[in-house]
Backbone as numpy.savetxt, mean C-alpha at the origin, in Angstrom:
# Nx Ny Nz CAx CAy CAz Cx Cy Cz
1.59 55.41 14.15 1.86 54.06 14.57 0.57 53.37 15.23
-0.17 54.20 15.92 -1.48 53.56 16.45 -2.26 53.13 15.48
-2.37 53.99 14.30 -3.14 53.29 13.27 -2.61 52.18 12.62
-1.31 51.80 12.56 -0.70 50.67 12.02 -1.13 49.67 12.82
-1.01 49.67 14.48 -1.40 48.73 15.17 -2.63 48.27 15.17
-3.59 49.44 14.97 -5.02 49.12 14.99 -5.48 48.18 13.82
-4.64 48.62 12.68 -4.84 48.10 11.38 -4.36 46.39 11.33
-3.30 46.19 12.08 -2.64 44.76 12.28 -3.83 44.09 13.17
-4.52 44.77 14.23 -5.26 44.01 14.81 -6.59 43.64 14.12
-6.97 44.53 13.45 -8.13 44.31 12.52 -7.84 43.19 11.54
-6.65 43.26 10.76 -6.48 42.05 10.13 -6.32 40.74 10.75
-5.56 40.71 12.03 -5.53 39.45 12.74 -6.88 38.96 13.26
-7.80 39.77 13.62 -9.31 39.46 13.90 -9.75 38.87 12.65
-9.83 39.68 11.66 -10.31 39.12 10.47 -9.83 37.76 9.99
-8.56 37.62 10.13 -7.89 36.44 9.66 -8.38 35.15 10.50
-8.42 35.32 11.99 -8.93 34.64 12.75 -10.47 34.09 12.64
-11.22 35.11 12.30 -12.64 34.81 11.99 -12.80 34.03 10.79
-12.11 34.31 9.67 -12.10 33.53 8.54 -11.66 32.18 8.71
-10.39 32.00 9.38 -10.06 30.69 9.72 -11.18 29.88 10.49
-11.92 30.32 11.40 -12.90 29.74 12.11 -13.92 29.26 11.06
-14.24 30.21 10.27 -15.36 29.80 9.40 -14.93 28.65 8.42
-13.88 28.83 7.96 -13.18 27.94 6.94 -12.79 26.46 7.58
-12.33 26.59 8.65 -12.05 25.25 9.21 -13.10 24.13 9.35
-14.39 24.35 9.86 -15.38 23.52 9.79 -15.92 23.16 8.30
-15.74 24.04 7.34 -16.01 23.62 6.07 -15.06 22.58 5.61
-13.76 22.72 5.88 -12.77 21.82 5.43 -13.00 20.52 6.04
-13.29 20.54 7.24 -13.56 19.31 7.96 -14.72 18.62 7.61
-15.82 19.33 7.37 -17.04 18.82 6.75 -16.60 18.15 5.49
-16.11 18.83 4.43 -15.74 18.21 3.17 -15.04 17.05 3.38
-13.92 16.99 4.22 -13.16 15.70 4.52 -14.00 14.70 4.68
-14.96 14.78 5.34 -15.92 13.61 5.80 -16.99 13.58 4.54
-17.57 14.73 4.13 -18.89 14.57 3.24 -18.34 14.00 1.92
-17.39 14.62 1.25 -17.17 14.17 -0.20 -16.65 12.64 -0.20
-15.79 12.01 0.76 -15.69 10.60 0.65 -17.02 9.74 0.90
-17.85 10.38 1.69 -19.17 9.63 1.95 -20.05 9.69 0.67
-19.95 10.87 -0.05 -20.74 10.99 -1.24 -20.16 9.77 -2.30
-18.96 9.80 -2.39 -18.16 8.93 -3.29 -18.55 7.51 -2.96
-18.61 7.11 -1.72 -18.86 5.71 -1.45 -20.48 5.53 -1.58
-21.19 6.36 -1.37 -22.76 6.27 -1.71 -22.88 6.08 -3.15
-22.14 6.98 -4.08 -22.18 6.83 -5.45 -21.86 5.33 -5.83
-20.81 4.75 -5.28 -20.55 3.33 -5.56 -21.73 2.37 -5.17
-22.24 2.46 -3.99 -23.28 1.77 -3.63 -24.48 1.95 -4.56
-24.95 3.06 -4.98 -26.05 3.32 -5.92 -25.82 2.60 -7.23
-24.57 2.70 -7.74 -24.26 2.03 -9.07 -24.38 0.37 -8.90
-23.84 0.07 -7.62 -23.84 -1.39 -7.28 -25.43 -1.88 -7.44
-26.23 -1.16 -6.63 -27.68 -1.33 -6.48 -28.24 -1.37 -7.83
-28.02 -0.44 -8.81 -28.67 -0.39 -10.04 -28.40 -1.68 -10.96
-27.08 -1.94 -11.02 -26.62 -3.19 -11.62 -27.17 -4.47 -10.99
-27.19 -4.59 -9.64 -27.78 -5.70 -9.25 -29.27 -5.80 -9.52
-29.88 -4.83 -9.74 -31.30 -4.87 -9.96 -31.52 -5.22 -11.31
-30.73 -4.88 -12.25 -30.61 -5.21 -13.74 -30.29 -6.73 -13.84
-29.52 -7.34 -12.79 -29.01 -8.64 -12.92 -29.18 -9.52 -11.59
-30.75 -9.29 -11.34 -30.89 -9.79 -9.83 -30.94 -11.32 -9.56
-30.93 -11.86 -10.72 -30.75 -13.35 -10.48 -29.48 -13.89 -9.88
-28.37 -13.11 -10.34 -27.06 -13.74 -9.81 -26.71 -12.61 -8.97
-26.66 -11.48 -8.88 -25.98 -10.36 -8.18 -27.00 -9.85 -7.09
-26.52 -9.86 -5.79 -27.42 -9.26 -4.72 -27.40 -7.84 -4.59
-28.37 -7.14 -3.97 -28.31 -5.77 -3.70 -27.60 -5.52 -2.50
-27.08 -4.45 -2.20 -26.44 -3.97 -0.93 -27.21 -4.49 0.26
-28.55 -4.25 0.36 -28.98 -4.81 1.80 -29.11 -6.28 1.68
-29.33 -6.98 0.55 -29.32 -8.33 0.56 -27.87 -8.91 0.95
-26.73 -8.35 0.49 -25.46 -8.77 0.66 -24.97 -8.45 2.27
-25.59 -7.54 2.71 -25.47 -7.22 4.32 -25.93 -8.30 5.07
-27.25 -8.70 4.64 -27.92 -9.53 5.54 -27.30 -11.10 5.30
-26.67 -11.36 4.17 -26.24 -12.63 3.98 -24.78 -12.66 4.78
-24.16 -11.69 4.85 -22.82 -11.53 5.40 -22.71 -11.36 6.93
-23.97 -11.41 7.54 -24.00 -10.91 9.00 -23.25 -11.81 9.89
-23.42 -13.16 9.54 -22.50 -14.12 10.18 -20.86 -13.78 10.22
-20.59 -13.57 9.03 -19.03 -13.13 8.80 -18.80 -11.66 9.65
-19.57 -10.85 9.45 -19.27 -9.47 10.07 -19.47 -9.64 11.25
-20.25 -10.28 12.13 -20.44 -10.36 13.63 -19.53 -11.33 14.22
-19.10 -12.38 13.45 -18.16 -13.33 14.08 -16.98 -13.58 13.09
-16.14 -12.55 13.22 -15.18 -12.63 12.11 -13.91 -13.77 12.33
-13.91 -13.96 13.65 -12.80 -15.04 13.96 -13.45 -16.33 14.60
-14.53 -16.73 14.15 -15.01 -18.21 14.45 -14.16 -19.34 13.93
-14.30 -20.55 14.65 -13.62 -21.61 14.12 -14.63 -22.80 14.39
-15.05 -23.28 12.99 -16.02 -24.30 13.17 -15.64 -25.57 12.39
-14.45 -25.94 12.54 -13.83 -27.19 12.00 -12.60 -26.89 11.10
-12.11 -27.86 10.72 -10.94 -27.88 9.86 -11.29 -27.07 8.50
-10.57 -25.94 8.37 -10.75 -24.99 7.05 -11.91 -24.11 7.08
-12.86 -24.26 8.14 -13.93 -23.39 8.22 -13.66 -22.33 9.25
-13.00 -21.19 8.80 -12.63 -20.24 9.80 -13.36 -18.93 9.42
-13.44 -18.07 10.19 -13.97 -16.82 9.95 -13.06 -15.93 9.15
-13.64 -14.84 8.50 -12.93 -13.98 7.66 -11.65 -13.31 8.21
-11.75 -13.12 9.58 -10.70 -12.37 10.27 -9.54 -13.14 10.23
-9.62 -14.72 10.43 -8.50 -15.63 10.43 -7.99 -15.54 8.94
-8.75 -15.63 7.96 -8.34 -15.64 6.56 -7.41 -14.37 6.32
-8.13 -13.16 6.68 -7.08 -12.09 6.43 -5.97 -11.95 7.11
-5.87 -12.51 8.32 -4.49 -12.59 9.07 -3.53 -13.58 8.30
-4.08 -14.66 7.82 -3.17 -15.48 7.09 -2.54 -14.79 5.76
-3.41 -14.06 5.23 -2.91 -13.39 3.98 -1.96 -12.24 4.36
-2.40 -11.59 5.52 -1.51 -10.46 5.95 0.03 -10.97 6.37
0.10 -12.08 6.89 1.43 -12.74 7.24 2.25 -13.11 6.14
1.64 -13.69 5.05 2.42 -13.99 3.74 2.87 -12.64 3.12
1.97 -11.64 3.15 2.16 -10.29 2.47 3.59 -9.53 3.17
3.26 -9.56 4.50 4.42 -8.92 5.19 5.69 -9.55 5.29
5.69 -10.84 5.28 7.07 -11.60 5.24 7.83 -11.36 3.92
6.93 -11.38 2.82 7.39 -11.18 1.49 7.93 -9.81 1.18
7.15 -8.89 1.80 7.43 -7.39 1.51 8.51 -6.93 2.43
8.71 -7.60 3.69 9.93 -7.08 4.53 11.27 -7.87 3.98
11.02 -9.08 3.40 12.15 -9.72 2.57 12.75 -8.89 1.45
11.60 -8.49 0.71 11.97 -7.62 -0.54 12.42 -6.34 0.01
12.00 -5.65 1.07 12.68 -4.34 1.46 14.03 -4.32 1.94
14.35 -5.52 2.55 15.83 -5.81 2.97 16.68 -5.89 1.95
16.08 -6.51 0.79 17.29 -6.79 -0.47 17.08 -5.28 -1.18
15.91 -4.69 -1.44 15.64 -3.75 -2.35 16.47 -2.32 -1.94
16.47 -1.97 -0.64 16.90 -0.61 -0.18 18.44 -0.73 -0.36
19.08 -1.77 0.11 20.59 -1.79 0.04 20.97 -1.59 -1.63
20.18 -2.31 -2.42 20.52 -2.68 -3.67 20.31 -1.38 -4.62
19.15 -0.62 -4.19 18.85 0.53 -4.68 19.91 1.56 -4.39
20.35 1.55 -3.23 21.57 2.53 -2.83 22.89 2.34 -3.85
23.05 1.11 -3.81 24.26 0.76 -4.60 24.11 1.20 -6.17
22.94 0.81 -6.59 22.67 1.33 -8.04 22.80 2.80 -8.13
22.10 3.55 -6.99 22.06 5.02 -7.36 23.42 5.76 -7.14
24.36 4.91 -6.45 25.41 5.51 -6.06 26.62 5.13 -7.20
26.40 4.22 -8.05 27.45 3.83 -8.82 26.86 3.85 -10.21
27.62 4.50 -11.12 27.07 4.50 -12.56 27.47 3.20 -13.25
28.50 2.27 -12.94 28.52 0.98 -13.56 27.53 -0.01 -13.18
27.18 0.16 -11.69 26.00 -0.59 -11.14 24.73 -0.18 -12.07
24.56 1.13 -12.08 23.22 1.32 -12.83 23.19 0.87 -14.37
24.32 0.78 -14.97 24.37 0.21 -16.32 24.20 -1.21 -16.25
24.58 -2.01 -15.27 24.62 -3.37 -15.24 23.21 -3.80 -14.72
22.62 -3.20 -13.82 21.30 -3.73 -13.32 20.02 -3.14 -14.06
20.25 -2.00 -14.69 19.02 -1.49 -15.21 18.38 -2.30 -16.34
19.14 -3.02 -17.23 18.40 -4.13 -18.09 17.73 -4.98 -17.45
18.38 -5.59 -16.35 17.72 -6.72 -15.47 16.35 -6.16 -14.89
16.35 -5.00 -14.47 15.18 -4.45 -13.72 14.26 -4.30 -14.95
14.42 -3.70 -16.02 13.65 -3.53 -17.08 12.81 -4.68 -17.52
13.78 -5.78 -17.53 13.27 -7.03 -17.96 12.31 -7.66 -17.19
12.66 -7.66 -15.94 11.72 -8.45 -15.07 10.57 -7.62 -14.29
10.67 -6.44 -14.41 9.66 -5.49 -13.76 8.37 -5.75 -14.37
8.25 -5.82 -15.66 6.77 -6.01 -16.29 6.33 -7.36 -16.20
6.94 -8.23 -15.71 6.67 -9.71 -15.83 5.48 -9.95 -14.79
4.32 -10.66 -15.40 3.26 -10.59 -14.48 3.49 -11.50 -13.16
2.87 -11.19 -12.11 3.26 -11.92 -10.79 2.82 -13.48 -10.93
1.74 -13.58 -11.70 1.37 -15.18 -11.90 2.50 -15.75 -12.78
3.25 -15.09 -13.42 4.16 -16.05 -14.32 5.31 -16.51 -13.40
5.47 -15.79 -12.17 6.51 -16.25 -11.37 6.12 -17.48 -10.58
4.81 -17.68 -10.46 4.02 -18.61 -9.30 4.54 -20.22 -9.84
4.55 -20.67 -11.31 4.97 -21.83 -11.47 6.58 -22.03 -11.22
7.20 -21.07 -11.50 8.61 -21.14 -11.19 8.95 -21.43 -9.64
8.18 -20.59 -8.97 8.15 -20.85 -7.28 7.74 -22.02 -6.99
6.76 -22.50 -7.57 6.24 -24.14 -7.05 7.29 -24.81 -7.42
8.09 -24.99 -8.74 9.08 -25.65 -8.97 10.11 -25.60 -7.84
10.53 -24.66 -7.67 11.65 -24.56 -6.73 11.29 -25.03 -5.23
10.19 -24.57 -4.64 9.72 -24.86 -3.17 8.95 -26.06 -3.19
8.16 -26.27 -4.10 7.09 -27.45 -4.10 6.06 -27.37 -3.08
5.81 -26.20 -2.51 4.88 -25.98 -1.49 4.19 -24.53 -1.85
2.90 -24.44 -1.49 2.23 -23.32 -1.73 2.56 -22.17 -0.90
2.91 -22.40 0.38 3.27 -21.25 1.30 4.41 -20.46 0.90
5.66 -21.22 0.80 6.90 -20.43 0.46 6.69 -19.86 -0.94
6.05 -20.53 -1.81 6.04 -20.05 -3.41 5.11 -18.81 -3.22
4.19 -18.75 -2.40 3.34 -17.32 -2.47 4.16 -16.12 -1.86
5.09 -16.57 -0.92 5.86 -15.47 -0.30 7.09 -15.14 -1.27
7.47 -16.14 -2.00 8.54 -15.79 -3.08 7.93 -14.74 -4.14
6.61 -15.21 -4.48 6.17 -14.37 -5.68 6.05 -12.93 -5.07
5.56 -12.57 -4.00 5.22 -11.47 -3.23 6.65 -10.75 -3.17
7.67 -11.49 -2.72 9.03 -10.97 -2.67 9.51 -10.33 -4.03
9.46 -11.30 -4.97 10.02 -10.73 -6.30 9.38 -9.75 -6.85
7.96 -9.69 -6.73 7.21 -8.63 -7.52 7.27 -7.32 -6.68
7.51 -7.30 -5.41 7.56 -6.21 -4.65 8.97 -5.46 -4.61
9.98 -6.09 -5.27 11.40 -5.58 -5.33 11.35 -4.19 -5.97
10.87 -4.21 -7.33 11.28 -3.36 -8.24 10.78 -1.97 -7.94
9.69 -1.54 -7.44 9.37 -0.18 -7.28 10.17 0.45 -6.03
10.65 -0.42 -5.02 11.60 0.16 -3.97 12.87 0.33 -4.58
13.50 -0.65 -5.34 14.80 -0.40 -5.83 14.88 0.66 -6.85
13.87 1.04 -7.42 13.83 2.12 -8.51 13.77 3.48 -7.87
12.95 3.55 -7.06 12.72 4.66 -6.05 13.95 5.01 -5.28
14.46 4.12 -4.68 15.67 4.28 -3.77 16.87 4.67 -4.48
17.17 3.91 -5.81 18.09 4.54 -6.79 17.93 5.95 -7.30
16.85 6.51 -7.51 16.38 7.68 -7.94 16.51 8.71 -7.02
16.18 8.26 -5.60 16.39 9.27 -4.65 17.93 9.33 -4.30
18.74 8.47 -4.32 20.05 8.55 -3.95 20.98 9.33 -5.38
20.37 8.84 -6.50 21.13 9.59 -7.60 20.66 11.31 -7.62
19.46 11.56 -7.12 18.97 13.08 -7.07 19.51 13.86 -5.93
20.48 13.37 -5.07 20.88 14.16 -3.95 21.71 15.20 -4.47
21.41 16.45 -4.01 22.25 17.64 -4.54 23.65 17.33 -4.57
24.34 17.65 -5.74 25.79 17.52 -5.63 26.64 18.48 -4.77
25.81 19.72 -4.31 26.62 20.75 -3.74 26.69 20.05 -2.18
25.88 19.22 -1.76 26.05 18.61 -0.58 26.95 17.75 -0.37
27.35 16.98 -1.61 28.32 16.02 -1.49 29.76 16.64 -1.54
29.76 17.65 -2.28 30.95 18.52 -2.63 31.29 19.25 -1.33
30.35 19.68 -0.51 30.71 20.06 0.78 31.28 19.13 1.79
30.60 17.95 1.65 31.12 16.81 2.56 32.56 16.36 2.26
32.80 16.56 0.91 34.28 16.18 0.62 35.24 17.14 1.01
34.92 18.47 0.93 35.69 19.56 1.38 35.94 19.39 2.79
35.02 18.93 3.55 35.00 18.77 5.00 35.78 17.39 5.22
36.11 16.68 4.31 36.63 15.31 4.41 35.79 14.40 5.40
34.58 14.47 5.01 33.62 13.66 5.78 33.97 12.26 5.31
33.88 11.17 6.17 33.90 9.75 5.71 32.88 9.53 4.84
33.23 8.53 3.92 32.02 8.04 2.97 30.90 7.54 3.83
30.97 6.77 4.87 29.80 6.07 5.64 29.23 7.17 6.20
29.91 8.29 6.64 28.91 9.39 7.11 28.32 10.20 6.16
28.83 10.20 4.98 27.95 10.93 3.84 26.74 10.33 3.58
26.92 8.91 3.66 25.59 8.02 3.43 24.66 8.23 4.58
24.94 8.33 5.88 24.13 8.31 7.05 23.46 9.64 7.25
24.49 10.51 6.88 23.95 12.02 7.19 23.56 13.20 6.01
23.78 12.51 4.78 23.39 13.36 3.71 22.57 12.57 2.92
23.01 11.61 2.30 22.27 10.58 1.17 21.02 10.03 1.86
21.18 9.37 3.00 19.87 8.60 3.73 18.86 9.55 3.92
18.88 10.71 4.60 17.68 11.72 4.71 17.24 12.29 3.49
18.20 12.60 2.58 17.66 13.17 1.38 16.74 12.21 0.52
17.20 10.80 0.47 16.39 9.88 -0.32 15.17 9.23 0.43
15.02 9.45 1.73 13.80 8.91 2.48 12.52 9.13 1.61
12.24 10.37 1.44 10.84 10.41 0.75 10.75 9.49 -0.45
11.79 9.34 -1.35 11.77 8.46 -2.42 11.76 7.01 -2.18
12.41 6.74 -0.86 12.29 5.25 -0.59 11.06 4.96 0.02
10.34 5.80 0.82 9.05 5.49 1.20 7.94 5.46 0.35
8.19 6.23 -0.90 7.10 6.23 -2.12 7.24 4.71 -2.82
8.40 4.37 -2.85 8.78 2.82 -3.44 7.97 1.97 -2.51
8.26 2.12 -1.10 7.83 1.11 -0.14 6.26 1.03 -0.25
5.61 2.24 -0.46 3.99 2.28 -0.32 3.48 1.56 -1.61
4.19 1.78 -2.89 3.95 1.24 -4.09 4.09 -0.36 -3.94
5.28 -0.82 -3.50 5.51 -2.19 -3.21 4.63 -2.81 -2.55
4.30 -2.16 -1.31 3.28 -2.93 -0.26 1.87 -2.96 -1.12
1.47 -2.07 -1.86 0.41 -2.03 -2.50 0.46 -3.21 -3.74
1.47 -3.39 -4.33 1.40 -4.52 -5.13 1.49 -5.68 -4.36
2.19 -6.07 -3.46 2.26 -7.33 -2.69 0.93 -7.74 -2.18
0.11 -6.75 -1.97 -1.30 -7.03 -1.25 -2.18 -7.24 -2.38
-1.87 -6.73 -3.60 -2.67 -7.02 -4.82 -2.31 -8.52 -5.43
-1.08 -8.84 -5.31 -0.59 -9.99 -5.72 -1.09 -11.25 -4.84
-1.16 -11.19 -3.59 -1.42 -12.34 -2.63 -2.89 -12.81 -2.98
-3.77 -11.75 -3.51 -5.06 -12.26 -3.67 -5.12 -13.33 -4.95
-4.27 -12.90 -5.89 -4.27 -13.58 -7.12 -3.58 -14.98 -6.99
-2.47 -14.91 -6.05 -1.63 -16.21 -5.95 -2.53 -17.21 -5.08
-3.28 -16.61 -3.99 -4.15 -17.63 -3.30 -5.28 -18.13 -4.14
-5.77 -17.60 -4.96 -6.75 -18.13 -5.83 -6.36 -19.18 -6.37
-4.98 -19.29 -6.89 -4.42 -20.32 -7.56 -3.76 -21.54 -6.72
-3.28 -21.14 -5.55 -2.48 -22.19 -4.64 -3.65 -22.72 -3.66
-4.59 -21.97 -3.35 -5.47 -22.61 -2.47 -5.12 -22.36 -0.94
-5.64 -23.07 0.03 -5.38 -22.95 1.38 -6.05 -21.95 2.00
-5.46 -21.48 3.22 -6.21 -20.38 4.01 -5.88 -19.04 3.58
-6.81 -18.36 3.26 -6.54 -16.86 2.91 -7.64 -16.18 2.15
-7.52 -14.87 2.21 -8.74 -14.10 1.75 -8.79 -14.28 0.18
-7.71 -14.53 -0.62 -7.66 -14.77 -1.93 -8.55 -16.07 -2.30
-8.19 -16.96 -1.61 -8.80 -18.41 -1.98 -10.39 -18.26 -1.46
-10.70 -17.48 -0.51 -11.94 -17.23 0.01 -12.67 -16.73 -1.26
-12.20 -15.74 -1.71 -13.06 -15.14 -2.93 -13.18 -16.28 -4.04
-12.25 -17.03 -4.43 -12.58 -18.06 -5.48 -13.45 -19.05 -4.92
-13.14 -19.47 -3.85 -14.16 -20.60 -3.24 -15.54 -20.01 -2.98
-15.97 -18.98 -2.74 -17.24 -18.42 -2.64 -17.76 -18.27 -4.13
-17.00 -17.84 -4.99 -17.57 -17.53 -6.38 -17.83 -18.89 -6.83
-17.07 -19.93 -6.67 -17.49 -21.43 -7.15 -18.65 -21.83 -6.58
-19.08 -21.30 -5.42 -20.33 -21.76 -4.83 -21.53 -20.71 -5.29
-21.22 -19.65 -6.10 -22.12 -18.66 -6.58 -22.59 -17.93 -5.52
-21.72 -17.64 -4.62 -22.06 -16.84 -3.39 -21.51 -15.33 -3.45
-22.07 -14.75 -4.30 -21.55 -13.32 -4.69 -21.61 -12.45 -3.48
-22.71 -12.70 -2.64 -22.52 -11.67 -1.26 -21.27 -11.94 -0.73
-20.96 -13.08 -0.31 -19.32 -13.05 0.38 -18.39 -12.52 -0.48
-18.38 -12.78 -1.77 -17.59 -12.07 -2.72 -17.36 -10.61 -2.60
-18.59 -9.91 -2.58 -18.63 -8.40 -2.29 -18.01 -8.12 -0.77
-18.21 -9.01 -0.02 -17.69 -8.62 1.32 -16.22 -8.63 1.32
-15.67 -9.81 0.64 -14.32 -9.94 0.69 -13.50 -8.73 0.01
-14.15 -8.46 -1.12 -13.67 -7.22 -2.02 -13.65 -5.91 -1.02
-14.62 -5.64 -0.38 -14.61 -4.57 0.67 -13.51 -4.72 1.69
-13.33 -5.89 2.30 -12.10 -6.18 3.12 -10.93 -6.18 2.69
-10.61 -6.31 1.40 -9.47 -6.34 0.72 -9.07 -4.82 0.52
-10.02 -4.12 0.07 -9.86 -2.73 -0.17 -9.50 -1.77 0.94
-10.26 -2.11 2.08 -10.00 -1.29 3.35 -8.66 -1.78 3.95
-8.22 -3.11 3.82 -7.10 -3.62 4.32 -5.98 -2.91 3.68
-6.03 -2.65 2.33 -5.02 -1.98 1.49 -4.85 -0.65 1.82
-6.04 -0.03 2.09 -6.03 1.50 2.66 -5.31 1.74 3.84
-5.35 0.69 4.76 -4.91 0.78 6.16 -3.42 0.45 6.06
-2.97 -0.40 5.19 -1.62 -0.74 5.03 -0.93 0.56 4.52
-1.48 1.06 3.64 -0.62 2.40 2.95 -0.72 3.55 4.00
-1.98 3.63 4.61 -1.96 4.62 5.73 -0.79 4.42 6.83
-0.74 3.26 7.25 0.38 2.86 8.24 1.74 3.13 7.86
2.08 2.79 6.45 3.45 3.16 5.99 3.59 4.70 5.92
2.44 5.43 5.45 2.63 6.90 5.56 2.84 7.37 6.80
2.16 7.05 7.82 2.33 7.62 9.40 4.04 7.15 9.65
4.21 5.88 9.21 5.68 5.68 9.66 6.53 6.71 8.83
6.34 7.13 7.63 7.13 8.01 6.89 7.00 9.37 7.67
6.02 9.72 8.18 5.82 11.04 8.82 6.89 10.97 10.01
6.76 9.88 10.79 7.54 9.75 12.02 9.06 9.89 11.53
9.46 9.24 10.49 10.96 9.11 10.44 11.44 10.39 9.55
10.53 11.03 8.72 10.97 12.03 7.87 10.71 13.19 8.48
9.67 13.36 9.52 9.16 14.77 10.12 8.54 15.66 9.09
7.97 15.01 8.08 7.29 15.77 7.04 5.92 15.21 6.91
4.79 15.98 6.58 3.48 15.59 6.48 3.38 15.02 5.18
2.55 13.62 5.05 2.43 13.18 3.81 0.99 13.18 3.48
0.58 12.92 2.25 -0.76 12.81 1.79 -1.18 11.30 1.52
-2.45 11.17 1.62 -3.06 9.83 1.44 -3.98 9.90 0.34
-3.72 10.09 -0.93 -4.58 10.14 -1.94 -3.93 9.45 -3.28
């Protein structure tokens, strides 16, 4: 018995020592590997810029040219002359409005499709027809309906962000184990209670997966829509600066768009953790 206790103690100490040794390595890799990846992108950019230096700036040149945007992101210097922070906020407002409207429609519709075989048969062709339609194909229709750029952009975001959430919600509802529902029927659980206590918790991971995909599509779409509709926004900023052959500002906008997309996805993932009480991965 004493030998067994001593052996357990040795194993515990060894395991604790190994954990202490591996934890810094994991933490170091979590910082070092992304940094190396970003460094690789910068090196490729630098090489390509040197090969086409007449048009494309190197990273240090782009940084110097964009110092005003970086140091003063919320300046106001006259009508239409706004800092990149204001442009980003304007785009985010459109994206969030369209995305939230799409969420309000997509989740109940996904539940209806997932719980009803006739609804699945009725809506599946519609989803498969409209899902692959390019977001820019919806823009002329939206402009014809609303005759204004702002609601048209929101409508395009709404219509294109619907499909991933609908599909994933319906899939999550349809994949709820039948044993759970059979037990609920035996216990004579009301239908609304089955939805709130069984179907809803079981389908939440699928729903959040759809929401993350939909939000990514919404953020992707707004840049293209703003390029065509103009006005205030990060997408129009990209097109306007390109028309002035100011690639330094375009590179800055690409970085801002990418980082914002990463933050949005991370935020939805954190909400998912709070709601489902399960860890999520951000990759």
